[in-house]
C-alpha positions as CSV (number, residue, x, y, z in Angstrom):
1,M,27.9,-8.5,-4.9
2,S,26.5,-12.0,-5.9
3,L,24.6,-11.1,-8.2
4,V,26.8,-11.9,-11.1
5,G,27.7,-9.0,-13.7
6,R,25.5,-6.3,-11.8
7,P,27.1,-3.0,-12.4
8,T,30.6,-2.4,-9.7
9,R,29.8,0.4,-6.8
10,G,31.1,3.3,-8.6
11,E,30.4,2.3,-12.7
12,T,27.8,4.4,-14.7
13,R,24.8,2.6,-16.1
14,K,26.7,3.2,-19.6
15,E,29.8,1.4,-18.6
16,A,28.8,-0.9,-16.9
17,W,25.9,-2.1,-19.2
18,G,26.6,-0.3,-22.8
19,P,29.8,-2.3,-24.0
20,A,27.9,-5.5,-23.3
21,F,24.2,-5.0,-24.6
22,V,26.2,-3.8,-28.2
23,R,27.9,-6.4,-28.4
24,Q,24.9,-8.9,-27.8
25,S,23.1,-7.2,-29.9
26,R,25.0,-7.4,-32.8
27,N,25.1,-10.7,-32.5
28,L,21.2,-11.0,-31.8
29,T,21.0,-8.7,-35.4
30,A,23.4,-11.3,-37.0
31,Q,20.4,-13.5,-36.6
32,G,17.3,-11.4,-37.1
33,Q,16.4,-11.0,-34.0
34,T,17.4,-7.5,-32.6
35,L,15.1,-5.2,-33.8
36,P,11.9,-5.6,-31.5
37,G,8.5,-6.0,-34.4
38,H,11.0,-7.9,-36.5
39,I,11.1,-11.0,-35.3
40,P,8.6,-13.5,-37.0
41,D,10.3,-16.9,-35.9
42,L,9.9,-16.0,-32.6
43,R,7.0,-14.7,-31.6
44,R,5.7,-17.9,-30.8
45,A,8.3,-18.4,-28.5
46,G,6.3,-17.8,-25.3
47,P,2.4,-17.5,-25.2
48,G,1.0,-15.1,-27.6
49,R,2.0,-12.0,-28.1
50,I,3.9,-9.3,-26.2
51,V,4.0,-5.4,-26.3
52,V,6.4,-3.8,-24.6
53,L,5.5,0.3,-24.5
54,V,8.1,2.3,-22.8
55,P,7.0,5.6,-21.6
56,A,9.7,8.3,-21.7
57,H,10.1,12.6,-21.1
58,N,13.4,13.5,-22.3
59,E,15.6,10.0,-21.6
60,E,18.2,10.3,-24.5
61,A,21.0,9.6,-22.0
62,L,19.7,6.5,-20.9
63,I,16.6,4.9,-23.8
64,A,19.6,3.1,-25.7
65,E,20.7,1.0,-22.7
66,T,16.9,0.1,-22.3
67,L,16.6,-1.3,-25.8
68,Q,19.2,-2.6,-25.7
69,S,18.7,-4.8,-23.5
70,L,14.9,-5.4,-24.3
71,A,16.6,-6.4,-27.7
72,A,19.2,-8.9,-25.6
73,Q,16.4,-11.0,-24.4
74,T,15.9,-14.9,-24.6
75,R,12.5,-14.2,-26.0
76,P,12.6,-11.0,-27.1
77,A,9.5,-8.8,-27.8
78,D,6.4,-8.9,-30.6
79,E,6.6,-5.4,-30.6
80,V,8.9,-2.5,-28.9
81,I,6.5,1.3,-28.4
82,V,8.5,3.8,-27.0
83,V,5.0,6.8,-26.0
84,T,7.2,9.6,-26.2
85,D,5.1,12.5,-24.1
86,R,6.4,16.4,-24.2
87,C,10.3,15.4,-25.0
88,T,12.6,17.8,-26.7
89,D,15.5,16.1,-26.9
90,R,16.1,12.9,-29.6
91,T,14.5,10.1,-27.6
92,A,12.6,9.4,-30.1
93,Q,15.5,9.3,-32.6
94,I,17.8,7.2,-30.8
95,S,14.9,5.1,-30.2
96,T,13.7,4.8,-33.7
97,A,17.4,3.8,-35.1
98,H,17.0,1.0,-32.2
99,G,14.2,-0.6,-34.2
100,A,11.3,0.7,-32.0
101,R,8.1,2.4,-32.5
102,V,7.8,5.7,-31.7
103,V,4.7,6.8,-30.6
104,E,3.9,10.6,-29.4
105,S,1.4,11.6,-27.0
106,V,-1.0,14.0,-28.0
107,G,-2.1,17.6,-25.6
108,N,-1.7,14.8,-22.8
109,T,-1.6,17.1,-19.0
110,Q,-1.5,13.8,-17.2
111,A,2.4,12.7,-18.0
112,K,2.8,9.5,-17.5
113,A,-0.7,8.0,-17.0
114,G,-2.1,10.0,-19.3
115,A,-0.1,9.4,-22.3
116,L,-0.4,5.8,-22.1
117,N,-3.5,5.5,-21.5
118,Q,-3.3,7.0,-25.5
119,V,-1.3,4.4,-26.6
120,L,-3.5,1.6,-25.2
121,D,-6.5,2.8,-26.2
122,E,-5.1,2.3,-29.6
123,L,-3.7,-1.3,-28.4
124,L,-6.2,-3.2,-26.2
125,P,-8.2,-3.7,-29.6
126,R,-5.9,-5.3,-31.2
127,L,-4.5,-8.1,-28.5
128,S,-6.5,-11.0,-28.5
129,D,-6.8,-13.0,-24.3
130,D,-3.4,-15.0,-25.0
131,D,-1.4,-11.7,-25.8
132,A,0.1,-9.0,-22.7
133,V,1.6,-5.9,-22.5
134,M,4.5,-5.1,-20.7
135,V,5.2,-1.6,-18.3
136,M,8.5,-0.8,-17.9
137,D,10.6,2.6,-17.9
138,S,12.8,4.3,-19.5
139,D,15.8,4.1,-16.9
140,T,15.6,0.1,-16.3
141,T,17.3,-2.2,-17.4
142,L,16.1,-5.9,-18.2
143,S,18.3,-9.0,-16.7
144,S,18.0,-10.9,-19.9
145,E,15.8,-14.0,-19.6
146,F,13.2,-11.6,-17.9
147,I,10.4,-11.4,-20.6
148,A,11.2,-15.8,-21.2
149,R,10.3,-16.3,-17.4
150,A,7.4,-13.6,-16.9
151,A,5.5,-14.9,-19.5
152,R,5.7,-18.0,-18.7
153,R,4.8,-17.2,-14.8
154,L,1.9,-15.1,-16.3
155,H,0.6,-18.2,-17.9
156,E,1.6,-20.8,-15.4
157,Q,-1.8,-21.1,-13.5
158,E,-2.6,-23.4,-10.4
159,P,-6.2,-25.1,-9.3
160,G,-8.4,-23.4,-6.9
161,L,-6.2,-20.1,-7.0
162,P,-7.3,-17.3,-8.7
163,P,-6.1,-16.1,-12.0
164,I,-2.7,-14.1,-12.1
165,G,-3.1,-10.5,-13.4
166,G,0.5,-8.9,-13.1
167,V,4.0,-10.5,-13.5
168,G,6.3,-7.8,-11.5
169,A,10.1,-7.0,-11.1
170,I,12.7,-7.6,-8.6
171,F,14.8,-4.7,-8.9
172,F,18.4,-3.6,-7.9
173,G,19.8,0.2,-8.3
174,Y,23.0,1.5,-9.9
175,P,24.9,3.5,-10.1
176,L,26.2,3.1,-6.5
177,R,27.8,6.5,-5.6
178,G,27.6,8.0,-2.5
179,L,26.3,7.5,0.6
180,V,22.6,8.3,-0.1
181,C,22.8,5.9,-3.0
182,H,23.8,3.1,-1.1
183,L,21.7,3.5,1.4
184,Q,18.9,3.0,-1.0
185,D,20.1,0.2,-3.0
186,N,20.4,-1.7,1.2
187,E,17.3,-1.0,0.6
188,Y,16.0,-2.7,-3.0
189,V,18.4,-5.5,-1.6
190,R,15.8,-6.4,1.4
191,Y,13.4,-6.2,-0.1
192,A,14.4,-8.6,-2.8
193,R,15.3,-10.6,-0.2
194,E,11.4,-10.2,1.6
195,L,9.3,-11.0,-2.0
196,H,11.8,-14.2,-1.8
197,R,10.9,-15.6,1.9
198,R,6.9,-14.3,0.7
199,R,7.6,-16.9,-2.3
200,G,6.9,-13.9,-5.1
201,R,3.4,-12.2,-3.7
202,A,4.3,-8.7,-4.6
203,D,2.0,-5.5,-2.8
204,V,2.9,-3.5,-5.7
205,L,3.3,-4.1,-9.1
206,T,6.1,-1.6,-10.1
207,G,6.4,0.9,-13.1
208,T,10.7,-0.8,-13.6
209,A,9.0,-3.4,-15.1
210,S,5.8,-5.5,-14.9
211,L,4.0,-8.2,-17.1
212,Y,0.0,-7.6,-17.7
213,P,-2.6,-9.7,-19.3
214,A,-4.5,-7.3,-22.2
215,K,-7.3,-9.3,-21.2
216,A,-7.3,-7.6,-17.5
217,L,-6.4,-5.1,-18.6
218,R,-9.4,-4.7,-20.9
219,Q,-11.0,-6.6,-17.7
220,I,-9.7,-2.8,-16.2
221,Q,-11.3,-0.6,-18.6
222,R,-14.5,-2.1,-18.3
223,A,-14.8,-2.0,-14.3
224,R,-14.1,1.6,-14.4
225,A,-16.3,2.7,-16.6
226,E,-19.2,0.4,-14.8
227,S,-17.6,2.6,-11.5
228,T,-16.6,-0.9,-10.5
229,L,-13.9,0.5,-9.0
230,P,-13.3,4.0,-7.6
231,R,-11.5,6.2,-9.8
232,G,-10.5,7.1,-13.7
233,D,-11.8,5.6,-16.9
234,D,-8.9,4.1,-18.4
235,V,-6.1,1.6,-17.5
236,Y,-4.5,4.3,-15.1
237,D,-6.0,6.4,-13.2
238,V,-4.8,9.4,-13.7
239,E,-5.7,11.1,-10.5
240,S,-3.7,8.8,-8.6
241,L,0.5,9.5,-8.2
242,T,1.3,5.9,-8.0
243,E,-0.6,4.8,-10.9
244,D,1.4,1.3,-10.5
245,N,0.1,0.8,-6.7
246,E,-2.9,2.2,-8.2
247,L,-3.1,-0.3,-10.8
248,T,-2.4,-3.6,-8.4
249,L,-5.0,-2.7,-6.2
250,A,-7.2,-2.3,-8.7
251,L,-6.1,-6.2,-10.3
252,K,-6.8,-7.1,-6.9
253,Q,-10.3,-5.5,-6.9
254,L,-11.2,-7.6,-10.0
255,G,-9.9,-11.2,-8.3
256,Y,-6.3,-10.9,-9.5
257,R,-3.0,-12.5,-8.3
258,C,0.2,-10.2,-8.3
259,V,3.7,-11.4,-7.9
260,S,7.1,-10.8,-8.7
261,P,9.1,-13.9,-8.9
262,C,12.8,-14.6,-8.2
263,A,14.1,-15.0,-11.9
264,C,11.9,-11.9,-12.4
265,I,15.3,-9.2,-11.7
266,V,15.6,-5.6,-13.4
267,G,18.2,-3.2,-13.1
268,T,16.4,0.9,-12.1
269,E,18.2,4.3,-11.7
270,L,18.1,5.4,-7.5
271,M,18.1,8.6,-6.7
272,P,21.6,10.8,-6.5
273,T,20.6,13.5,-4.5
274,W,19.1,13.6,-0.5
275,S,16.2,16.2,-2.7
276,R,15.5,14.4,-5.5
277,L,15.3,10.8,-2.8
278,Y,12.8,13.2,-0.9
279,Y,11.0,13.4,-3.6
280,Q,9.7,10.4,-5.0
281,R,9.2,9.1,-1.5
282,L,7.7,11.7,-0.7
283,R,5.2,10.5,-4.0
284,W,5.1,7.0,-3.4
285,Q,3.9,7.2,0.4
286,R,1.4,10.3,-0.6
287,G,0.0,7.9,-3.4
288,A,0.1,4.7,-1.8
289,L,-2.2,6.1,1.0
290,D,-4.8,8.5,-1.6
291,N,-5.4,5.3,-3.2
292,L,-6.1,4.0,0.2
293,R,-8.3,6.4,0.8
294,A,-10.1,6.2,-2.7
295,Y,-10.2,2.7,-2.3
296,G,-11.6,2.5,1.2
297,L,-11.9,-0.7,3.7
298,T,-12.4,-4.2,1.9
299,R,-10.7,-7.7,2.4
300,V,-7.7,-6.9,-0.3
301,T,-6.9,-3.1,0.9
302,L,-6.7,-4.5,4.7
303,P,-3.4,-5.9,4.4
304,Y,-2.5,-2.4,2.9
305,M,-4.0,-0.3,6.3
306,C,-2.2,-2.5,8.7
307,R,1.2,-1.9,7.2
308,Q,0.2,1.8,7.7
309,A,-0.6,1.9,10.8
310,L,2.7,0.0,11.6
311,T,4.7,2.7,9.9
312,Y,2.6,5.5,11.0
313,L,3.3,3.5,14.7
314,S,7.2,3.3,14.1
315,V,7.6,6.8,13.4
316,A,5.7,7.7,16.5
317,F,7.6,5.4,18.8
318,V,11.0,7.5,18.5
319,P,9.7,10.9,19.8
320,F,7.6,8.7,22.1
321,F,10.4,6.3,23.7
322,L,13.0,9.3,24.0
323,T,10.5,11.6,25.8
324,V,10.0,8.7,28.4
325,L,14.0,8.4,28.4
326,G,14.3,12.0,29.3
327,Y,11.1,11.8,31.8
328,Y,12.7,8.9,33.5
329,T,16.7,10.5,33.0
330,A,15.6,14.4,34.9
331,T,13.3,12.5,37.2
332,K,14.9,9.6,38.8
333,G,18.1,9.0,36.8
334,F,19.5,7.4,34.0
335,P,18.2,3.8,34.4
336,G,20.6,2.2,33.1
337,V,21.0,-0.7,30.3
338,P,20.0,-3.4,31.3
339,W,21.3,-5.9,29.2
340,F,18.0,-8.5,28.5
341,W,16.8,-6.0,26.3
342,V,20.8,-5.1,24.9
343,S,20.4,-8.6,23.2
344,V,17.3,-8.2,22.2
345,T,17.1,-5.3,20.2
346,G,20.1,-6.8,18.8
347,I,18.6,-9.8,17.0
348,A,16.8,-6.9,15.4
349,A,20.3,-5.6,14.5
350,F,21.9,-9.0,13.6
351,E,18.8,-9.4,11.2
352,R,18.5,-5.8,9.1
353,V,22.6,-6.9,8.7
354,W,22.6,-10.1,7.6
355,A,19.9,-9.3,5.5
356,A,22.2,-6.7,3.4
357,K,24.5,-9.3,3.1
358,R,24.2,-10.1,-0.6
359,G,24.7,-6.2,-1.0
360,G,28.2,-6.7,-1.6
361,W,30.9,-5.7,0.9
362,K,30.4,-2.0,1.6
363,S,26.7,-2.6,1.7
364,L,27.5,-5.3,4.8
365,L,29.9,-2.6,6.5
366,L,26.5,0.3,6.1
367,A,24.3,-2.3,7.5
368,V,26.8,-3.2,10.2
369,A,27.7,0.8,11.0
370,I,23.7,0.5,12.3
371,V,23.7,4.5,12.4
372,P,23.5,5.8,9.0
373,E,20.6,3.2,8.4
374,V,19.1,4.8,11.5
375,L,19.5,8.4,10.5
376,F,18.4,7.2,7.4
377,D,14.7,5.5,8.9
378,Q,14.0,8.4,10.6
379,F,14.8,11.2,7.4
380,L,11.6,8.2,5.9
381,N,9.8,9.4,8.7
382,V,9.8,12.8,8.7
383,V,8.9,11.7,4.7
384,Y,6.4,9.6,5.6
385,A,4.6,12.2,8.6
386,K,4.5,14.7,6.0
387,A,3.0,12.4,3.3
388,L,-0.3,12.6,6.0
389,I,-0.1,15.9,7.0
390,D,-0.4,16.9,3.0
391,I,-3.7,13.8,3.3
392,L,-5.7,15.2,6.1
393,T,-4.3,19.2,4.7
394,G,-5.9,18.4,1.3
395,S,-2.7,19.7,0.2
396,D,-2.7,19.5,-3.8
397,A,-0.5,16.8,-5.3
398,T,2.1,17.6,-7.2
399,W,5.0,15.1,-9.0
400,E,7.7,18.0,-8.3
401,Q,8.3,20.5,-5.4
402,A,6.1,23.7,-5.7
403,R,7.8,26.1,-8.2
404,G,6.8,29.5,-6.6
405,R,7.9,31.0,-3.5
406,K,5.0,32.0,-2.3
407,Q,3.4,28.2,-2.8
408,R,7.3,26.7,-1.1
409,L,7.2,29.1,1.7
410,R,3.0,28.6,2.6
411,R,3.7,24.1,2.2
412,L,6.6,24.5,4.4
413,L,4.5,26.4,7.0
414,V,2.5,23.5,6.6
415,T,4.7,21.2,6.9
416,T,6.1,22.5,9.6
417,C,2.5,23.4,11.6
418,G,1.9,19.9,11.1
419,L,5.5,18.1,12.4
420,L,5.3,19.8,15.3
421,L,1.4,18.6,16.2
422,M,2.3,15.4,15.6
423,L,5.5,15.6,18.0
424,A,3.4,17.6,21.0
425,A,0.5,14.8,20.1
426,V,3.0,11.9,20.6
427,V,4.6,13.6,23.1
428,G,1.8,13.9,25.4
429,L,0.6,10.3,24.5
430,A,4.2,9.8,26.5
431,F,2.8,11.5,29.5
432,A,-0.4,10.2,29.7
433,C,1.0,7.0,29.4
434,I,3.8,6.9,32.2
435,A,1.2,9.2,34.2
436,L,-0.9,5.1,33.8
437,G,2.6,4.0,34.5
438,I,2.8,1.7,31.2
439,A,5.1,3.4,29.6
440,W,7.7,1.2,29.6
441,H,5.9,-1.8,29.4
442,L,4.3,-0.1,25.6
443,I,7.8,0.2,25.0
444,A,8.5,-3.6,25.8
445,V,6.0,-4.6,23.9
446,F,6.7,-2.8,21.2
447,V,10.4,-4.2,21.0
448,L,9.1,-7.3,21.3
449,C,7.0,-7.5,18.5
450,G,10.2,-6.2,15.8
451,V,12.4,-8.4,17.2
452,S,10.2,-11.0,16.4
453,A,9.4,-9.8,13.0
454,A,12.6,-10.2,12.7
455,V,13.3,-13.7,13.9
456,I,10.9,-14.8,11.2
457,R,12.3,-13.6,8.7
458,L,15.7,-14.5,9.4
459,S,13.8,-17.8,9.3
460,R,12.0,-17.1,6.0
461,L,8.9,-18.4,7.2
462,Y,5.7,-15.9,6.1
463,P,2.7,-17.0,8.9
464,L,1.3,-13.8,8.1
465,G,0.3,-15.2,4.6
466,L,-1.2,-17.8,5.9
467,L,-2.9,-15.9,8.6
468,L,-5.0,-13.6,6.5
469,S,-5.1,-16.5,3.7
470,L,-3.4,-15.3,0.7
471,P,-2.4,-16.8,-1.6
472,S,1.6,-17.8,-2.3
473,G,3.0,-15.8,-5.9
474,E,5.4,-18.8,-6.5
475,P,4.5,-23.0,-7.1
476,K,8.1,-23.9,-5.7
477,H,10.4,-22.0,-3.6
478,G,13.2,-21.8,-5.3
479,E,16.4,-19.5,-4.7
480,M,17.2,-15.9,-6.5
481,P,19.1,-17.0,-9.8
482,P,22.6,-14.5,-9.9
483,W,21.5,-11.0,-12.5
484,R,24.3,-11.7,-15.6
485,Q,24.7,-8.9,-17.6
486,P,24.1,-9.6,-20.4
487,G,26.7,-11.4,-23.1
488,T,28.7,-12.6,-20.4
489,S,29.1,-16.5,-18.7
490,V,29.2,-17.0,-15.4
491,P,31.7,-18.7,-13.5
492,A,31.9,-21.9,-12.0
493,S,33.7,-20.5,-9.0
494,T,30.0,-18.2,-8.3
495,G,27.3,-18.9,-10.3
496,S,25.3,-20.9,-7.8
497,R,25.3,-17.9,-5.3
498,T,22.3,-16.8,-4.9
499,H,20.4,-13.9,-3.3
500,G,18.5,-14.9,-0.3
């Protein structure tokens, strides 16, 4: 992997990061810089004070490393608060031992969003407009300069552009064990390259780690109280399955920009099984659709809705293509292999391989194999279809799999019927297009549009930003720096490598 110091394939988070972070923390302790909240000498290392919130539910296995990565920051936080929510393990004790202030949620039944709202209600009134709040997951490890670079970017306002309402992370996943983890990792590597190409303009400020100005969060509170925003009565919308996505929409609705600079890099845990990945992605997609439905069609949501429309066109393309191909093969014989279209689609395949090249040789081989990633795409298509069925049928939105056997069977029946109806609709559309003689033309247009998008990605241009008049997130188009493991140096032979 070209990101120097990133956990190697097969290493666990603890094996790869723990010892280095411990050594770094000890070095900082000797200088009086480790314990969050006890660093008066560095309180003005960046603009304003920075308070970090780490929501946690039974995270004793991971919370220590998260806090160690905070202690190893070149610009330490002024205060670290671990928000324990219904914890029954040693999360609180471990957090206290690492110098964090522990705040336990009281009577919270609204998951992560509810726990964070309780703390923010107490925290925001005592912060000035120059201060900032960073919210990060308890399974996230920060690069050593994350806070320093995010704070600097938050206060680098460009004349004539809207203010920045949040600085998010570019994230990579580990540990890389098994096919499901490598497939997710390739996704993250490509997403990082896409953010780099778009100069940091972020669609979503993810929960991995994001820094917000205190005044923007207070403005969200006021906007919800005045019903300027569609839902909620506090900073986070407790009705949303994806509170980070909804908060991003709220910030943009209020006129803020959201960015993910190339230098703000974090590592986050991957889903180790297909089942957990399924429910994670189902929650993400269902939450995104639900948030768009709540906000309605606006200038802010238009790009998101267009992207969702393209996603569902992609979902429908495979059964449409297979229906058309099957019909012509059955009635007129196999149409053969037109080399022009093979070469055209080869460009798209090459772009996928090229975009994954910085993930290491295993990522490259996985991309070259094509078939595993094609099947993975179909897995995601099923998730997207399921999310749409849940929205259309009004199914209850939950964080986890339904517990009761009858409820699981009912949801399985609804999902199966919904998928069959969607498949029947696509097949019916395919036969209608065959009857009109336009089926192959539509397929050609779709393929050419996909290949054109691949060529644009290879060029690193971002014409969509110009078409939608969306401001760039980065004032300069710099290279993505390597992600160094804290406590290690970058060899001269590898230190110049970049992720692009």
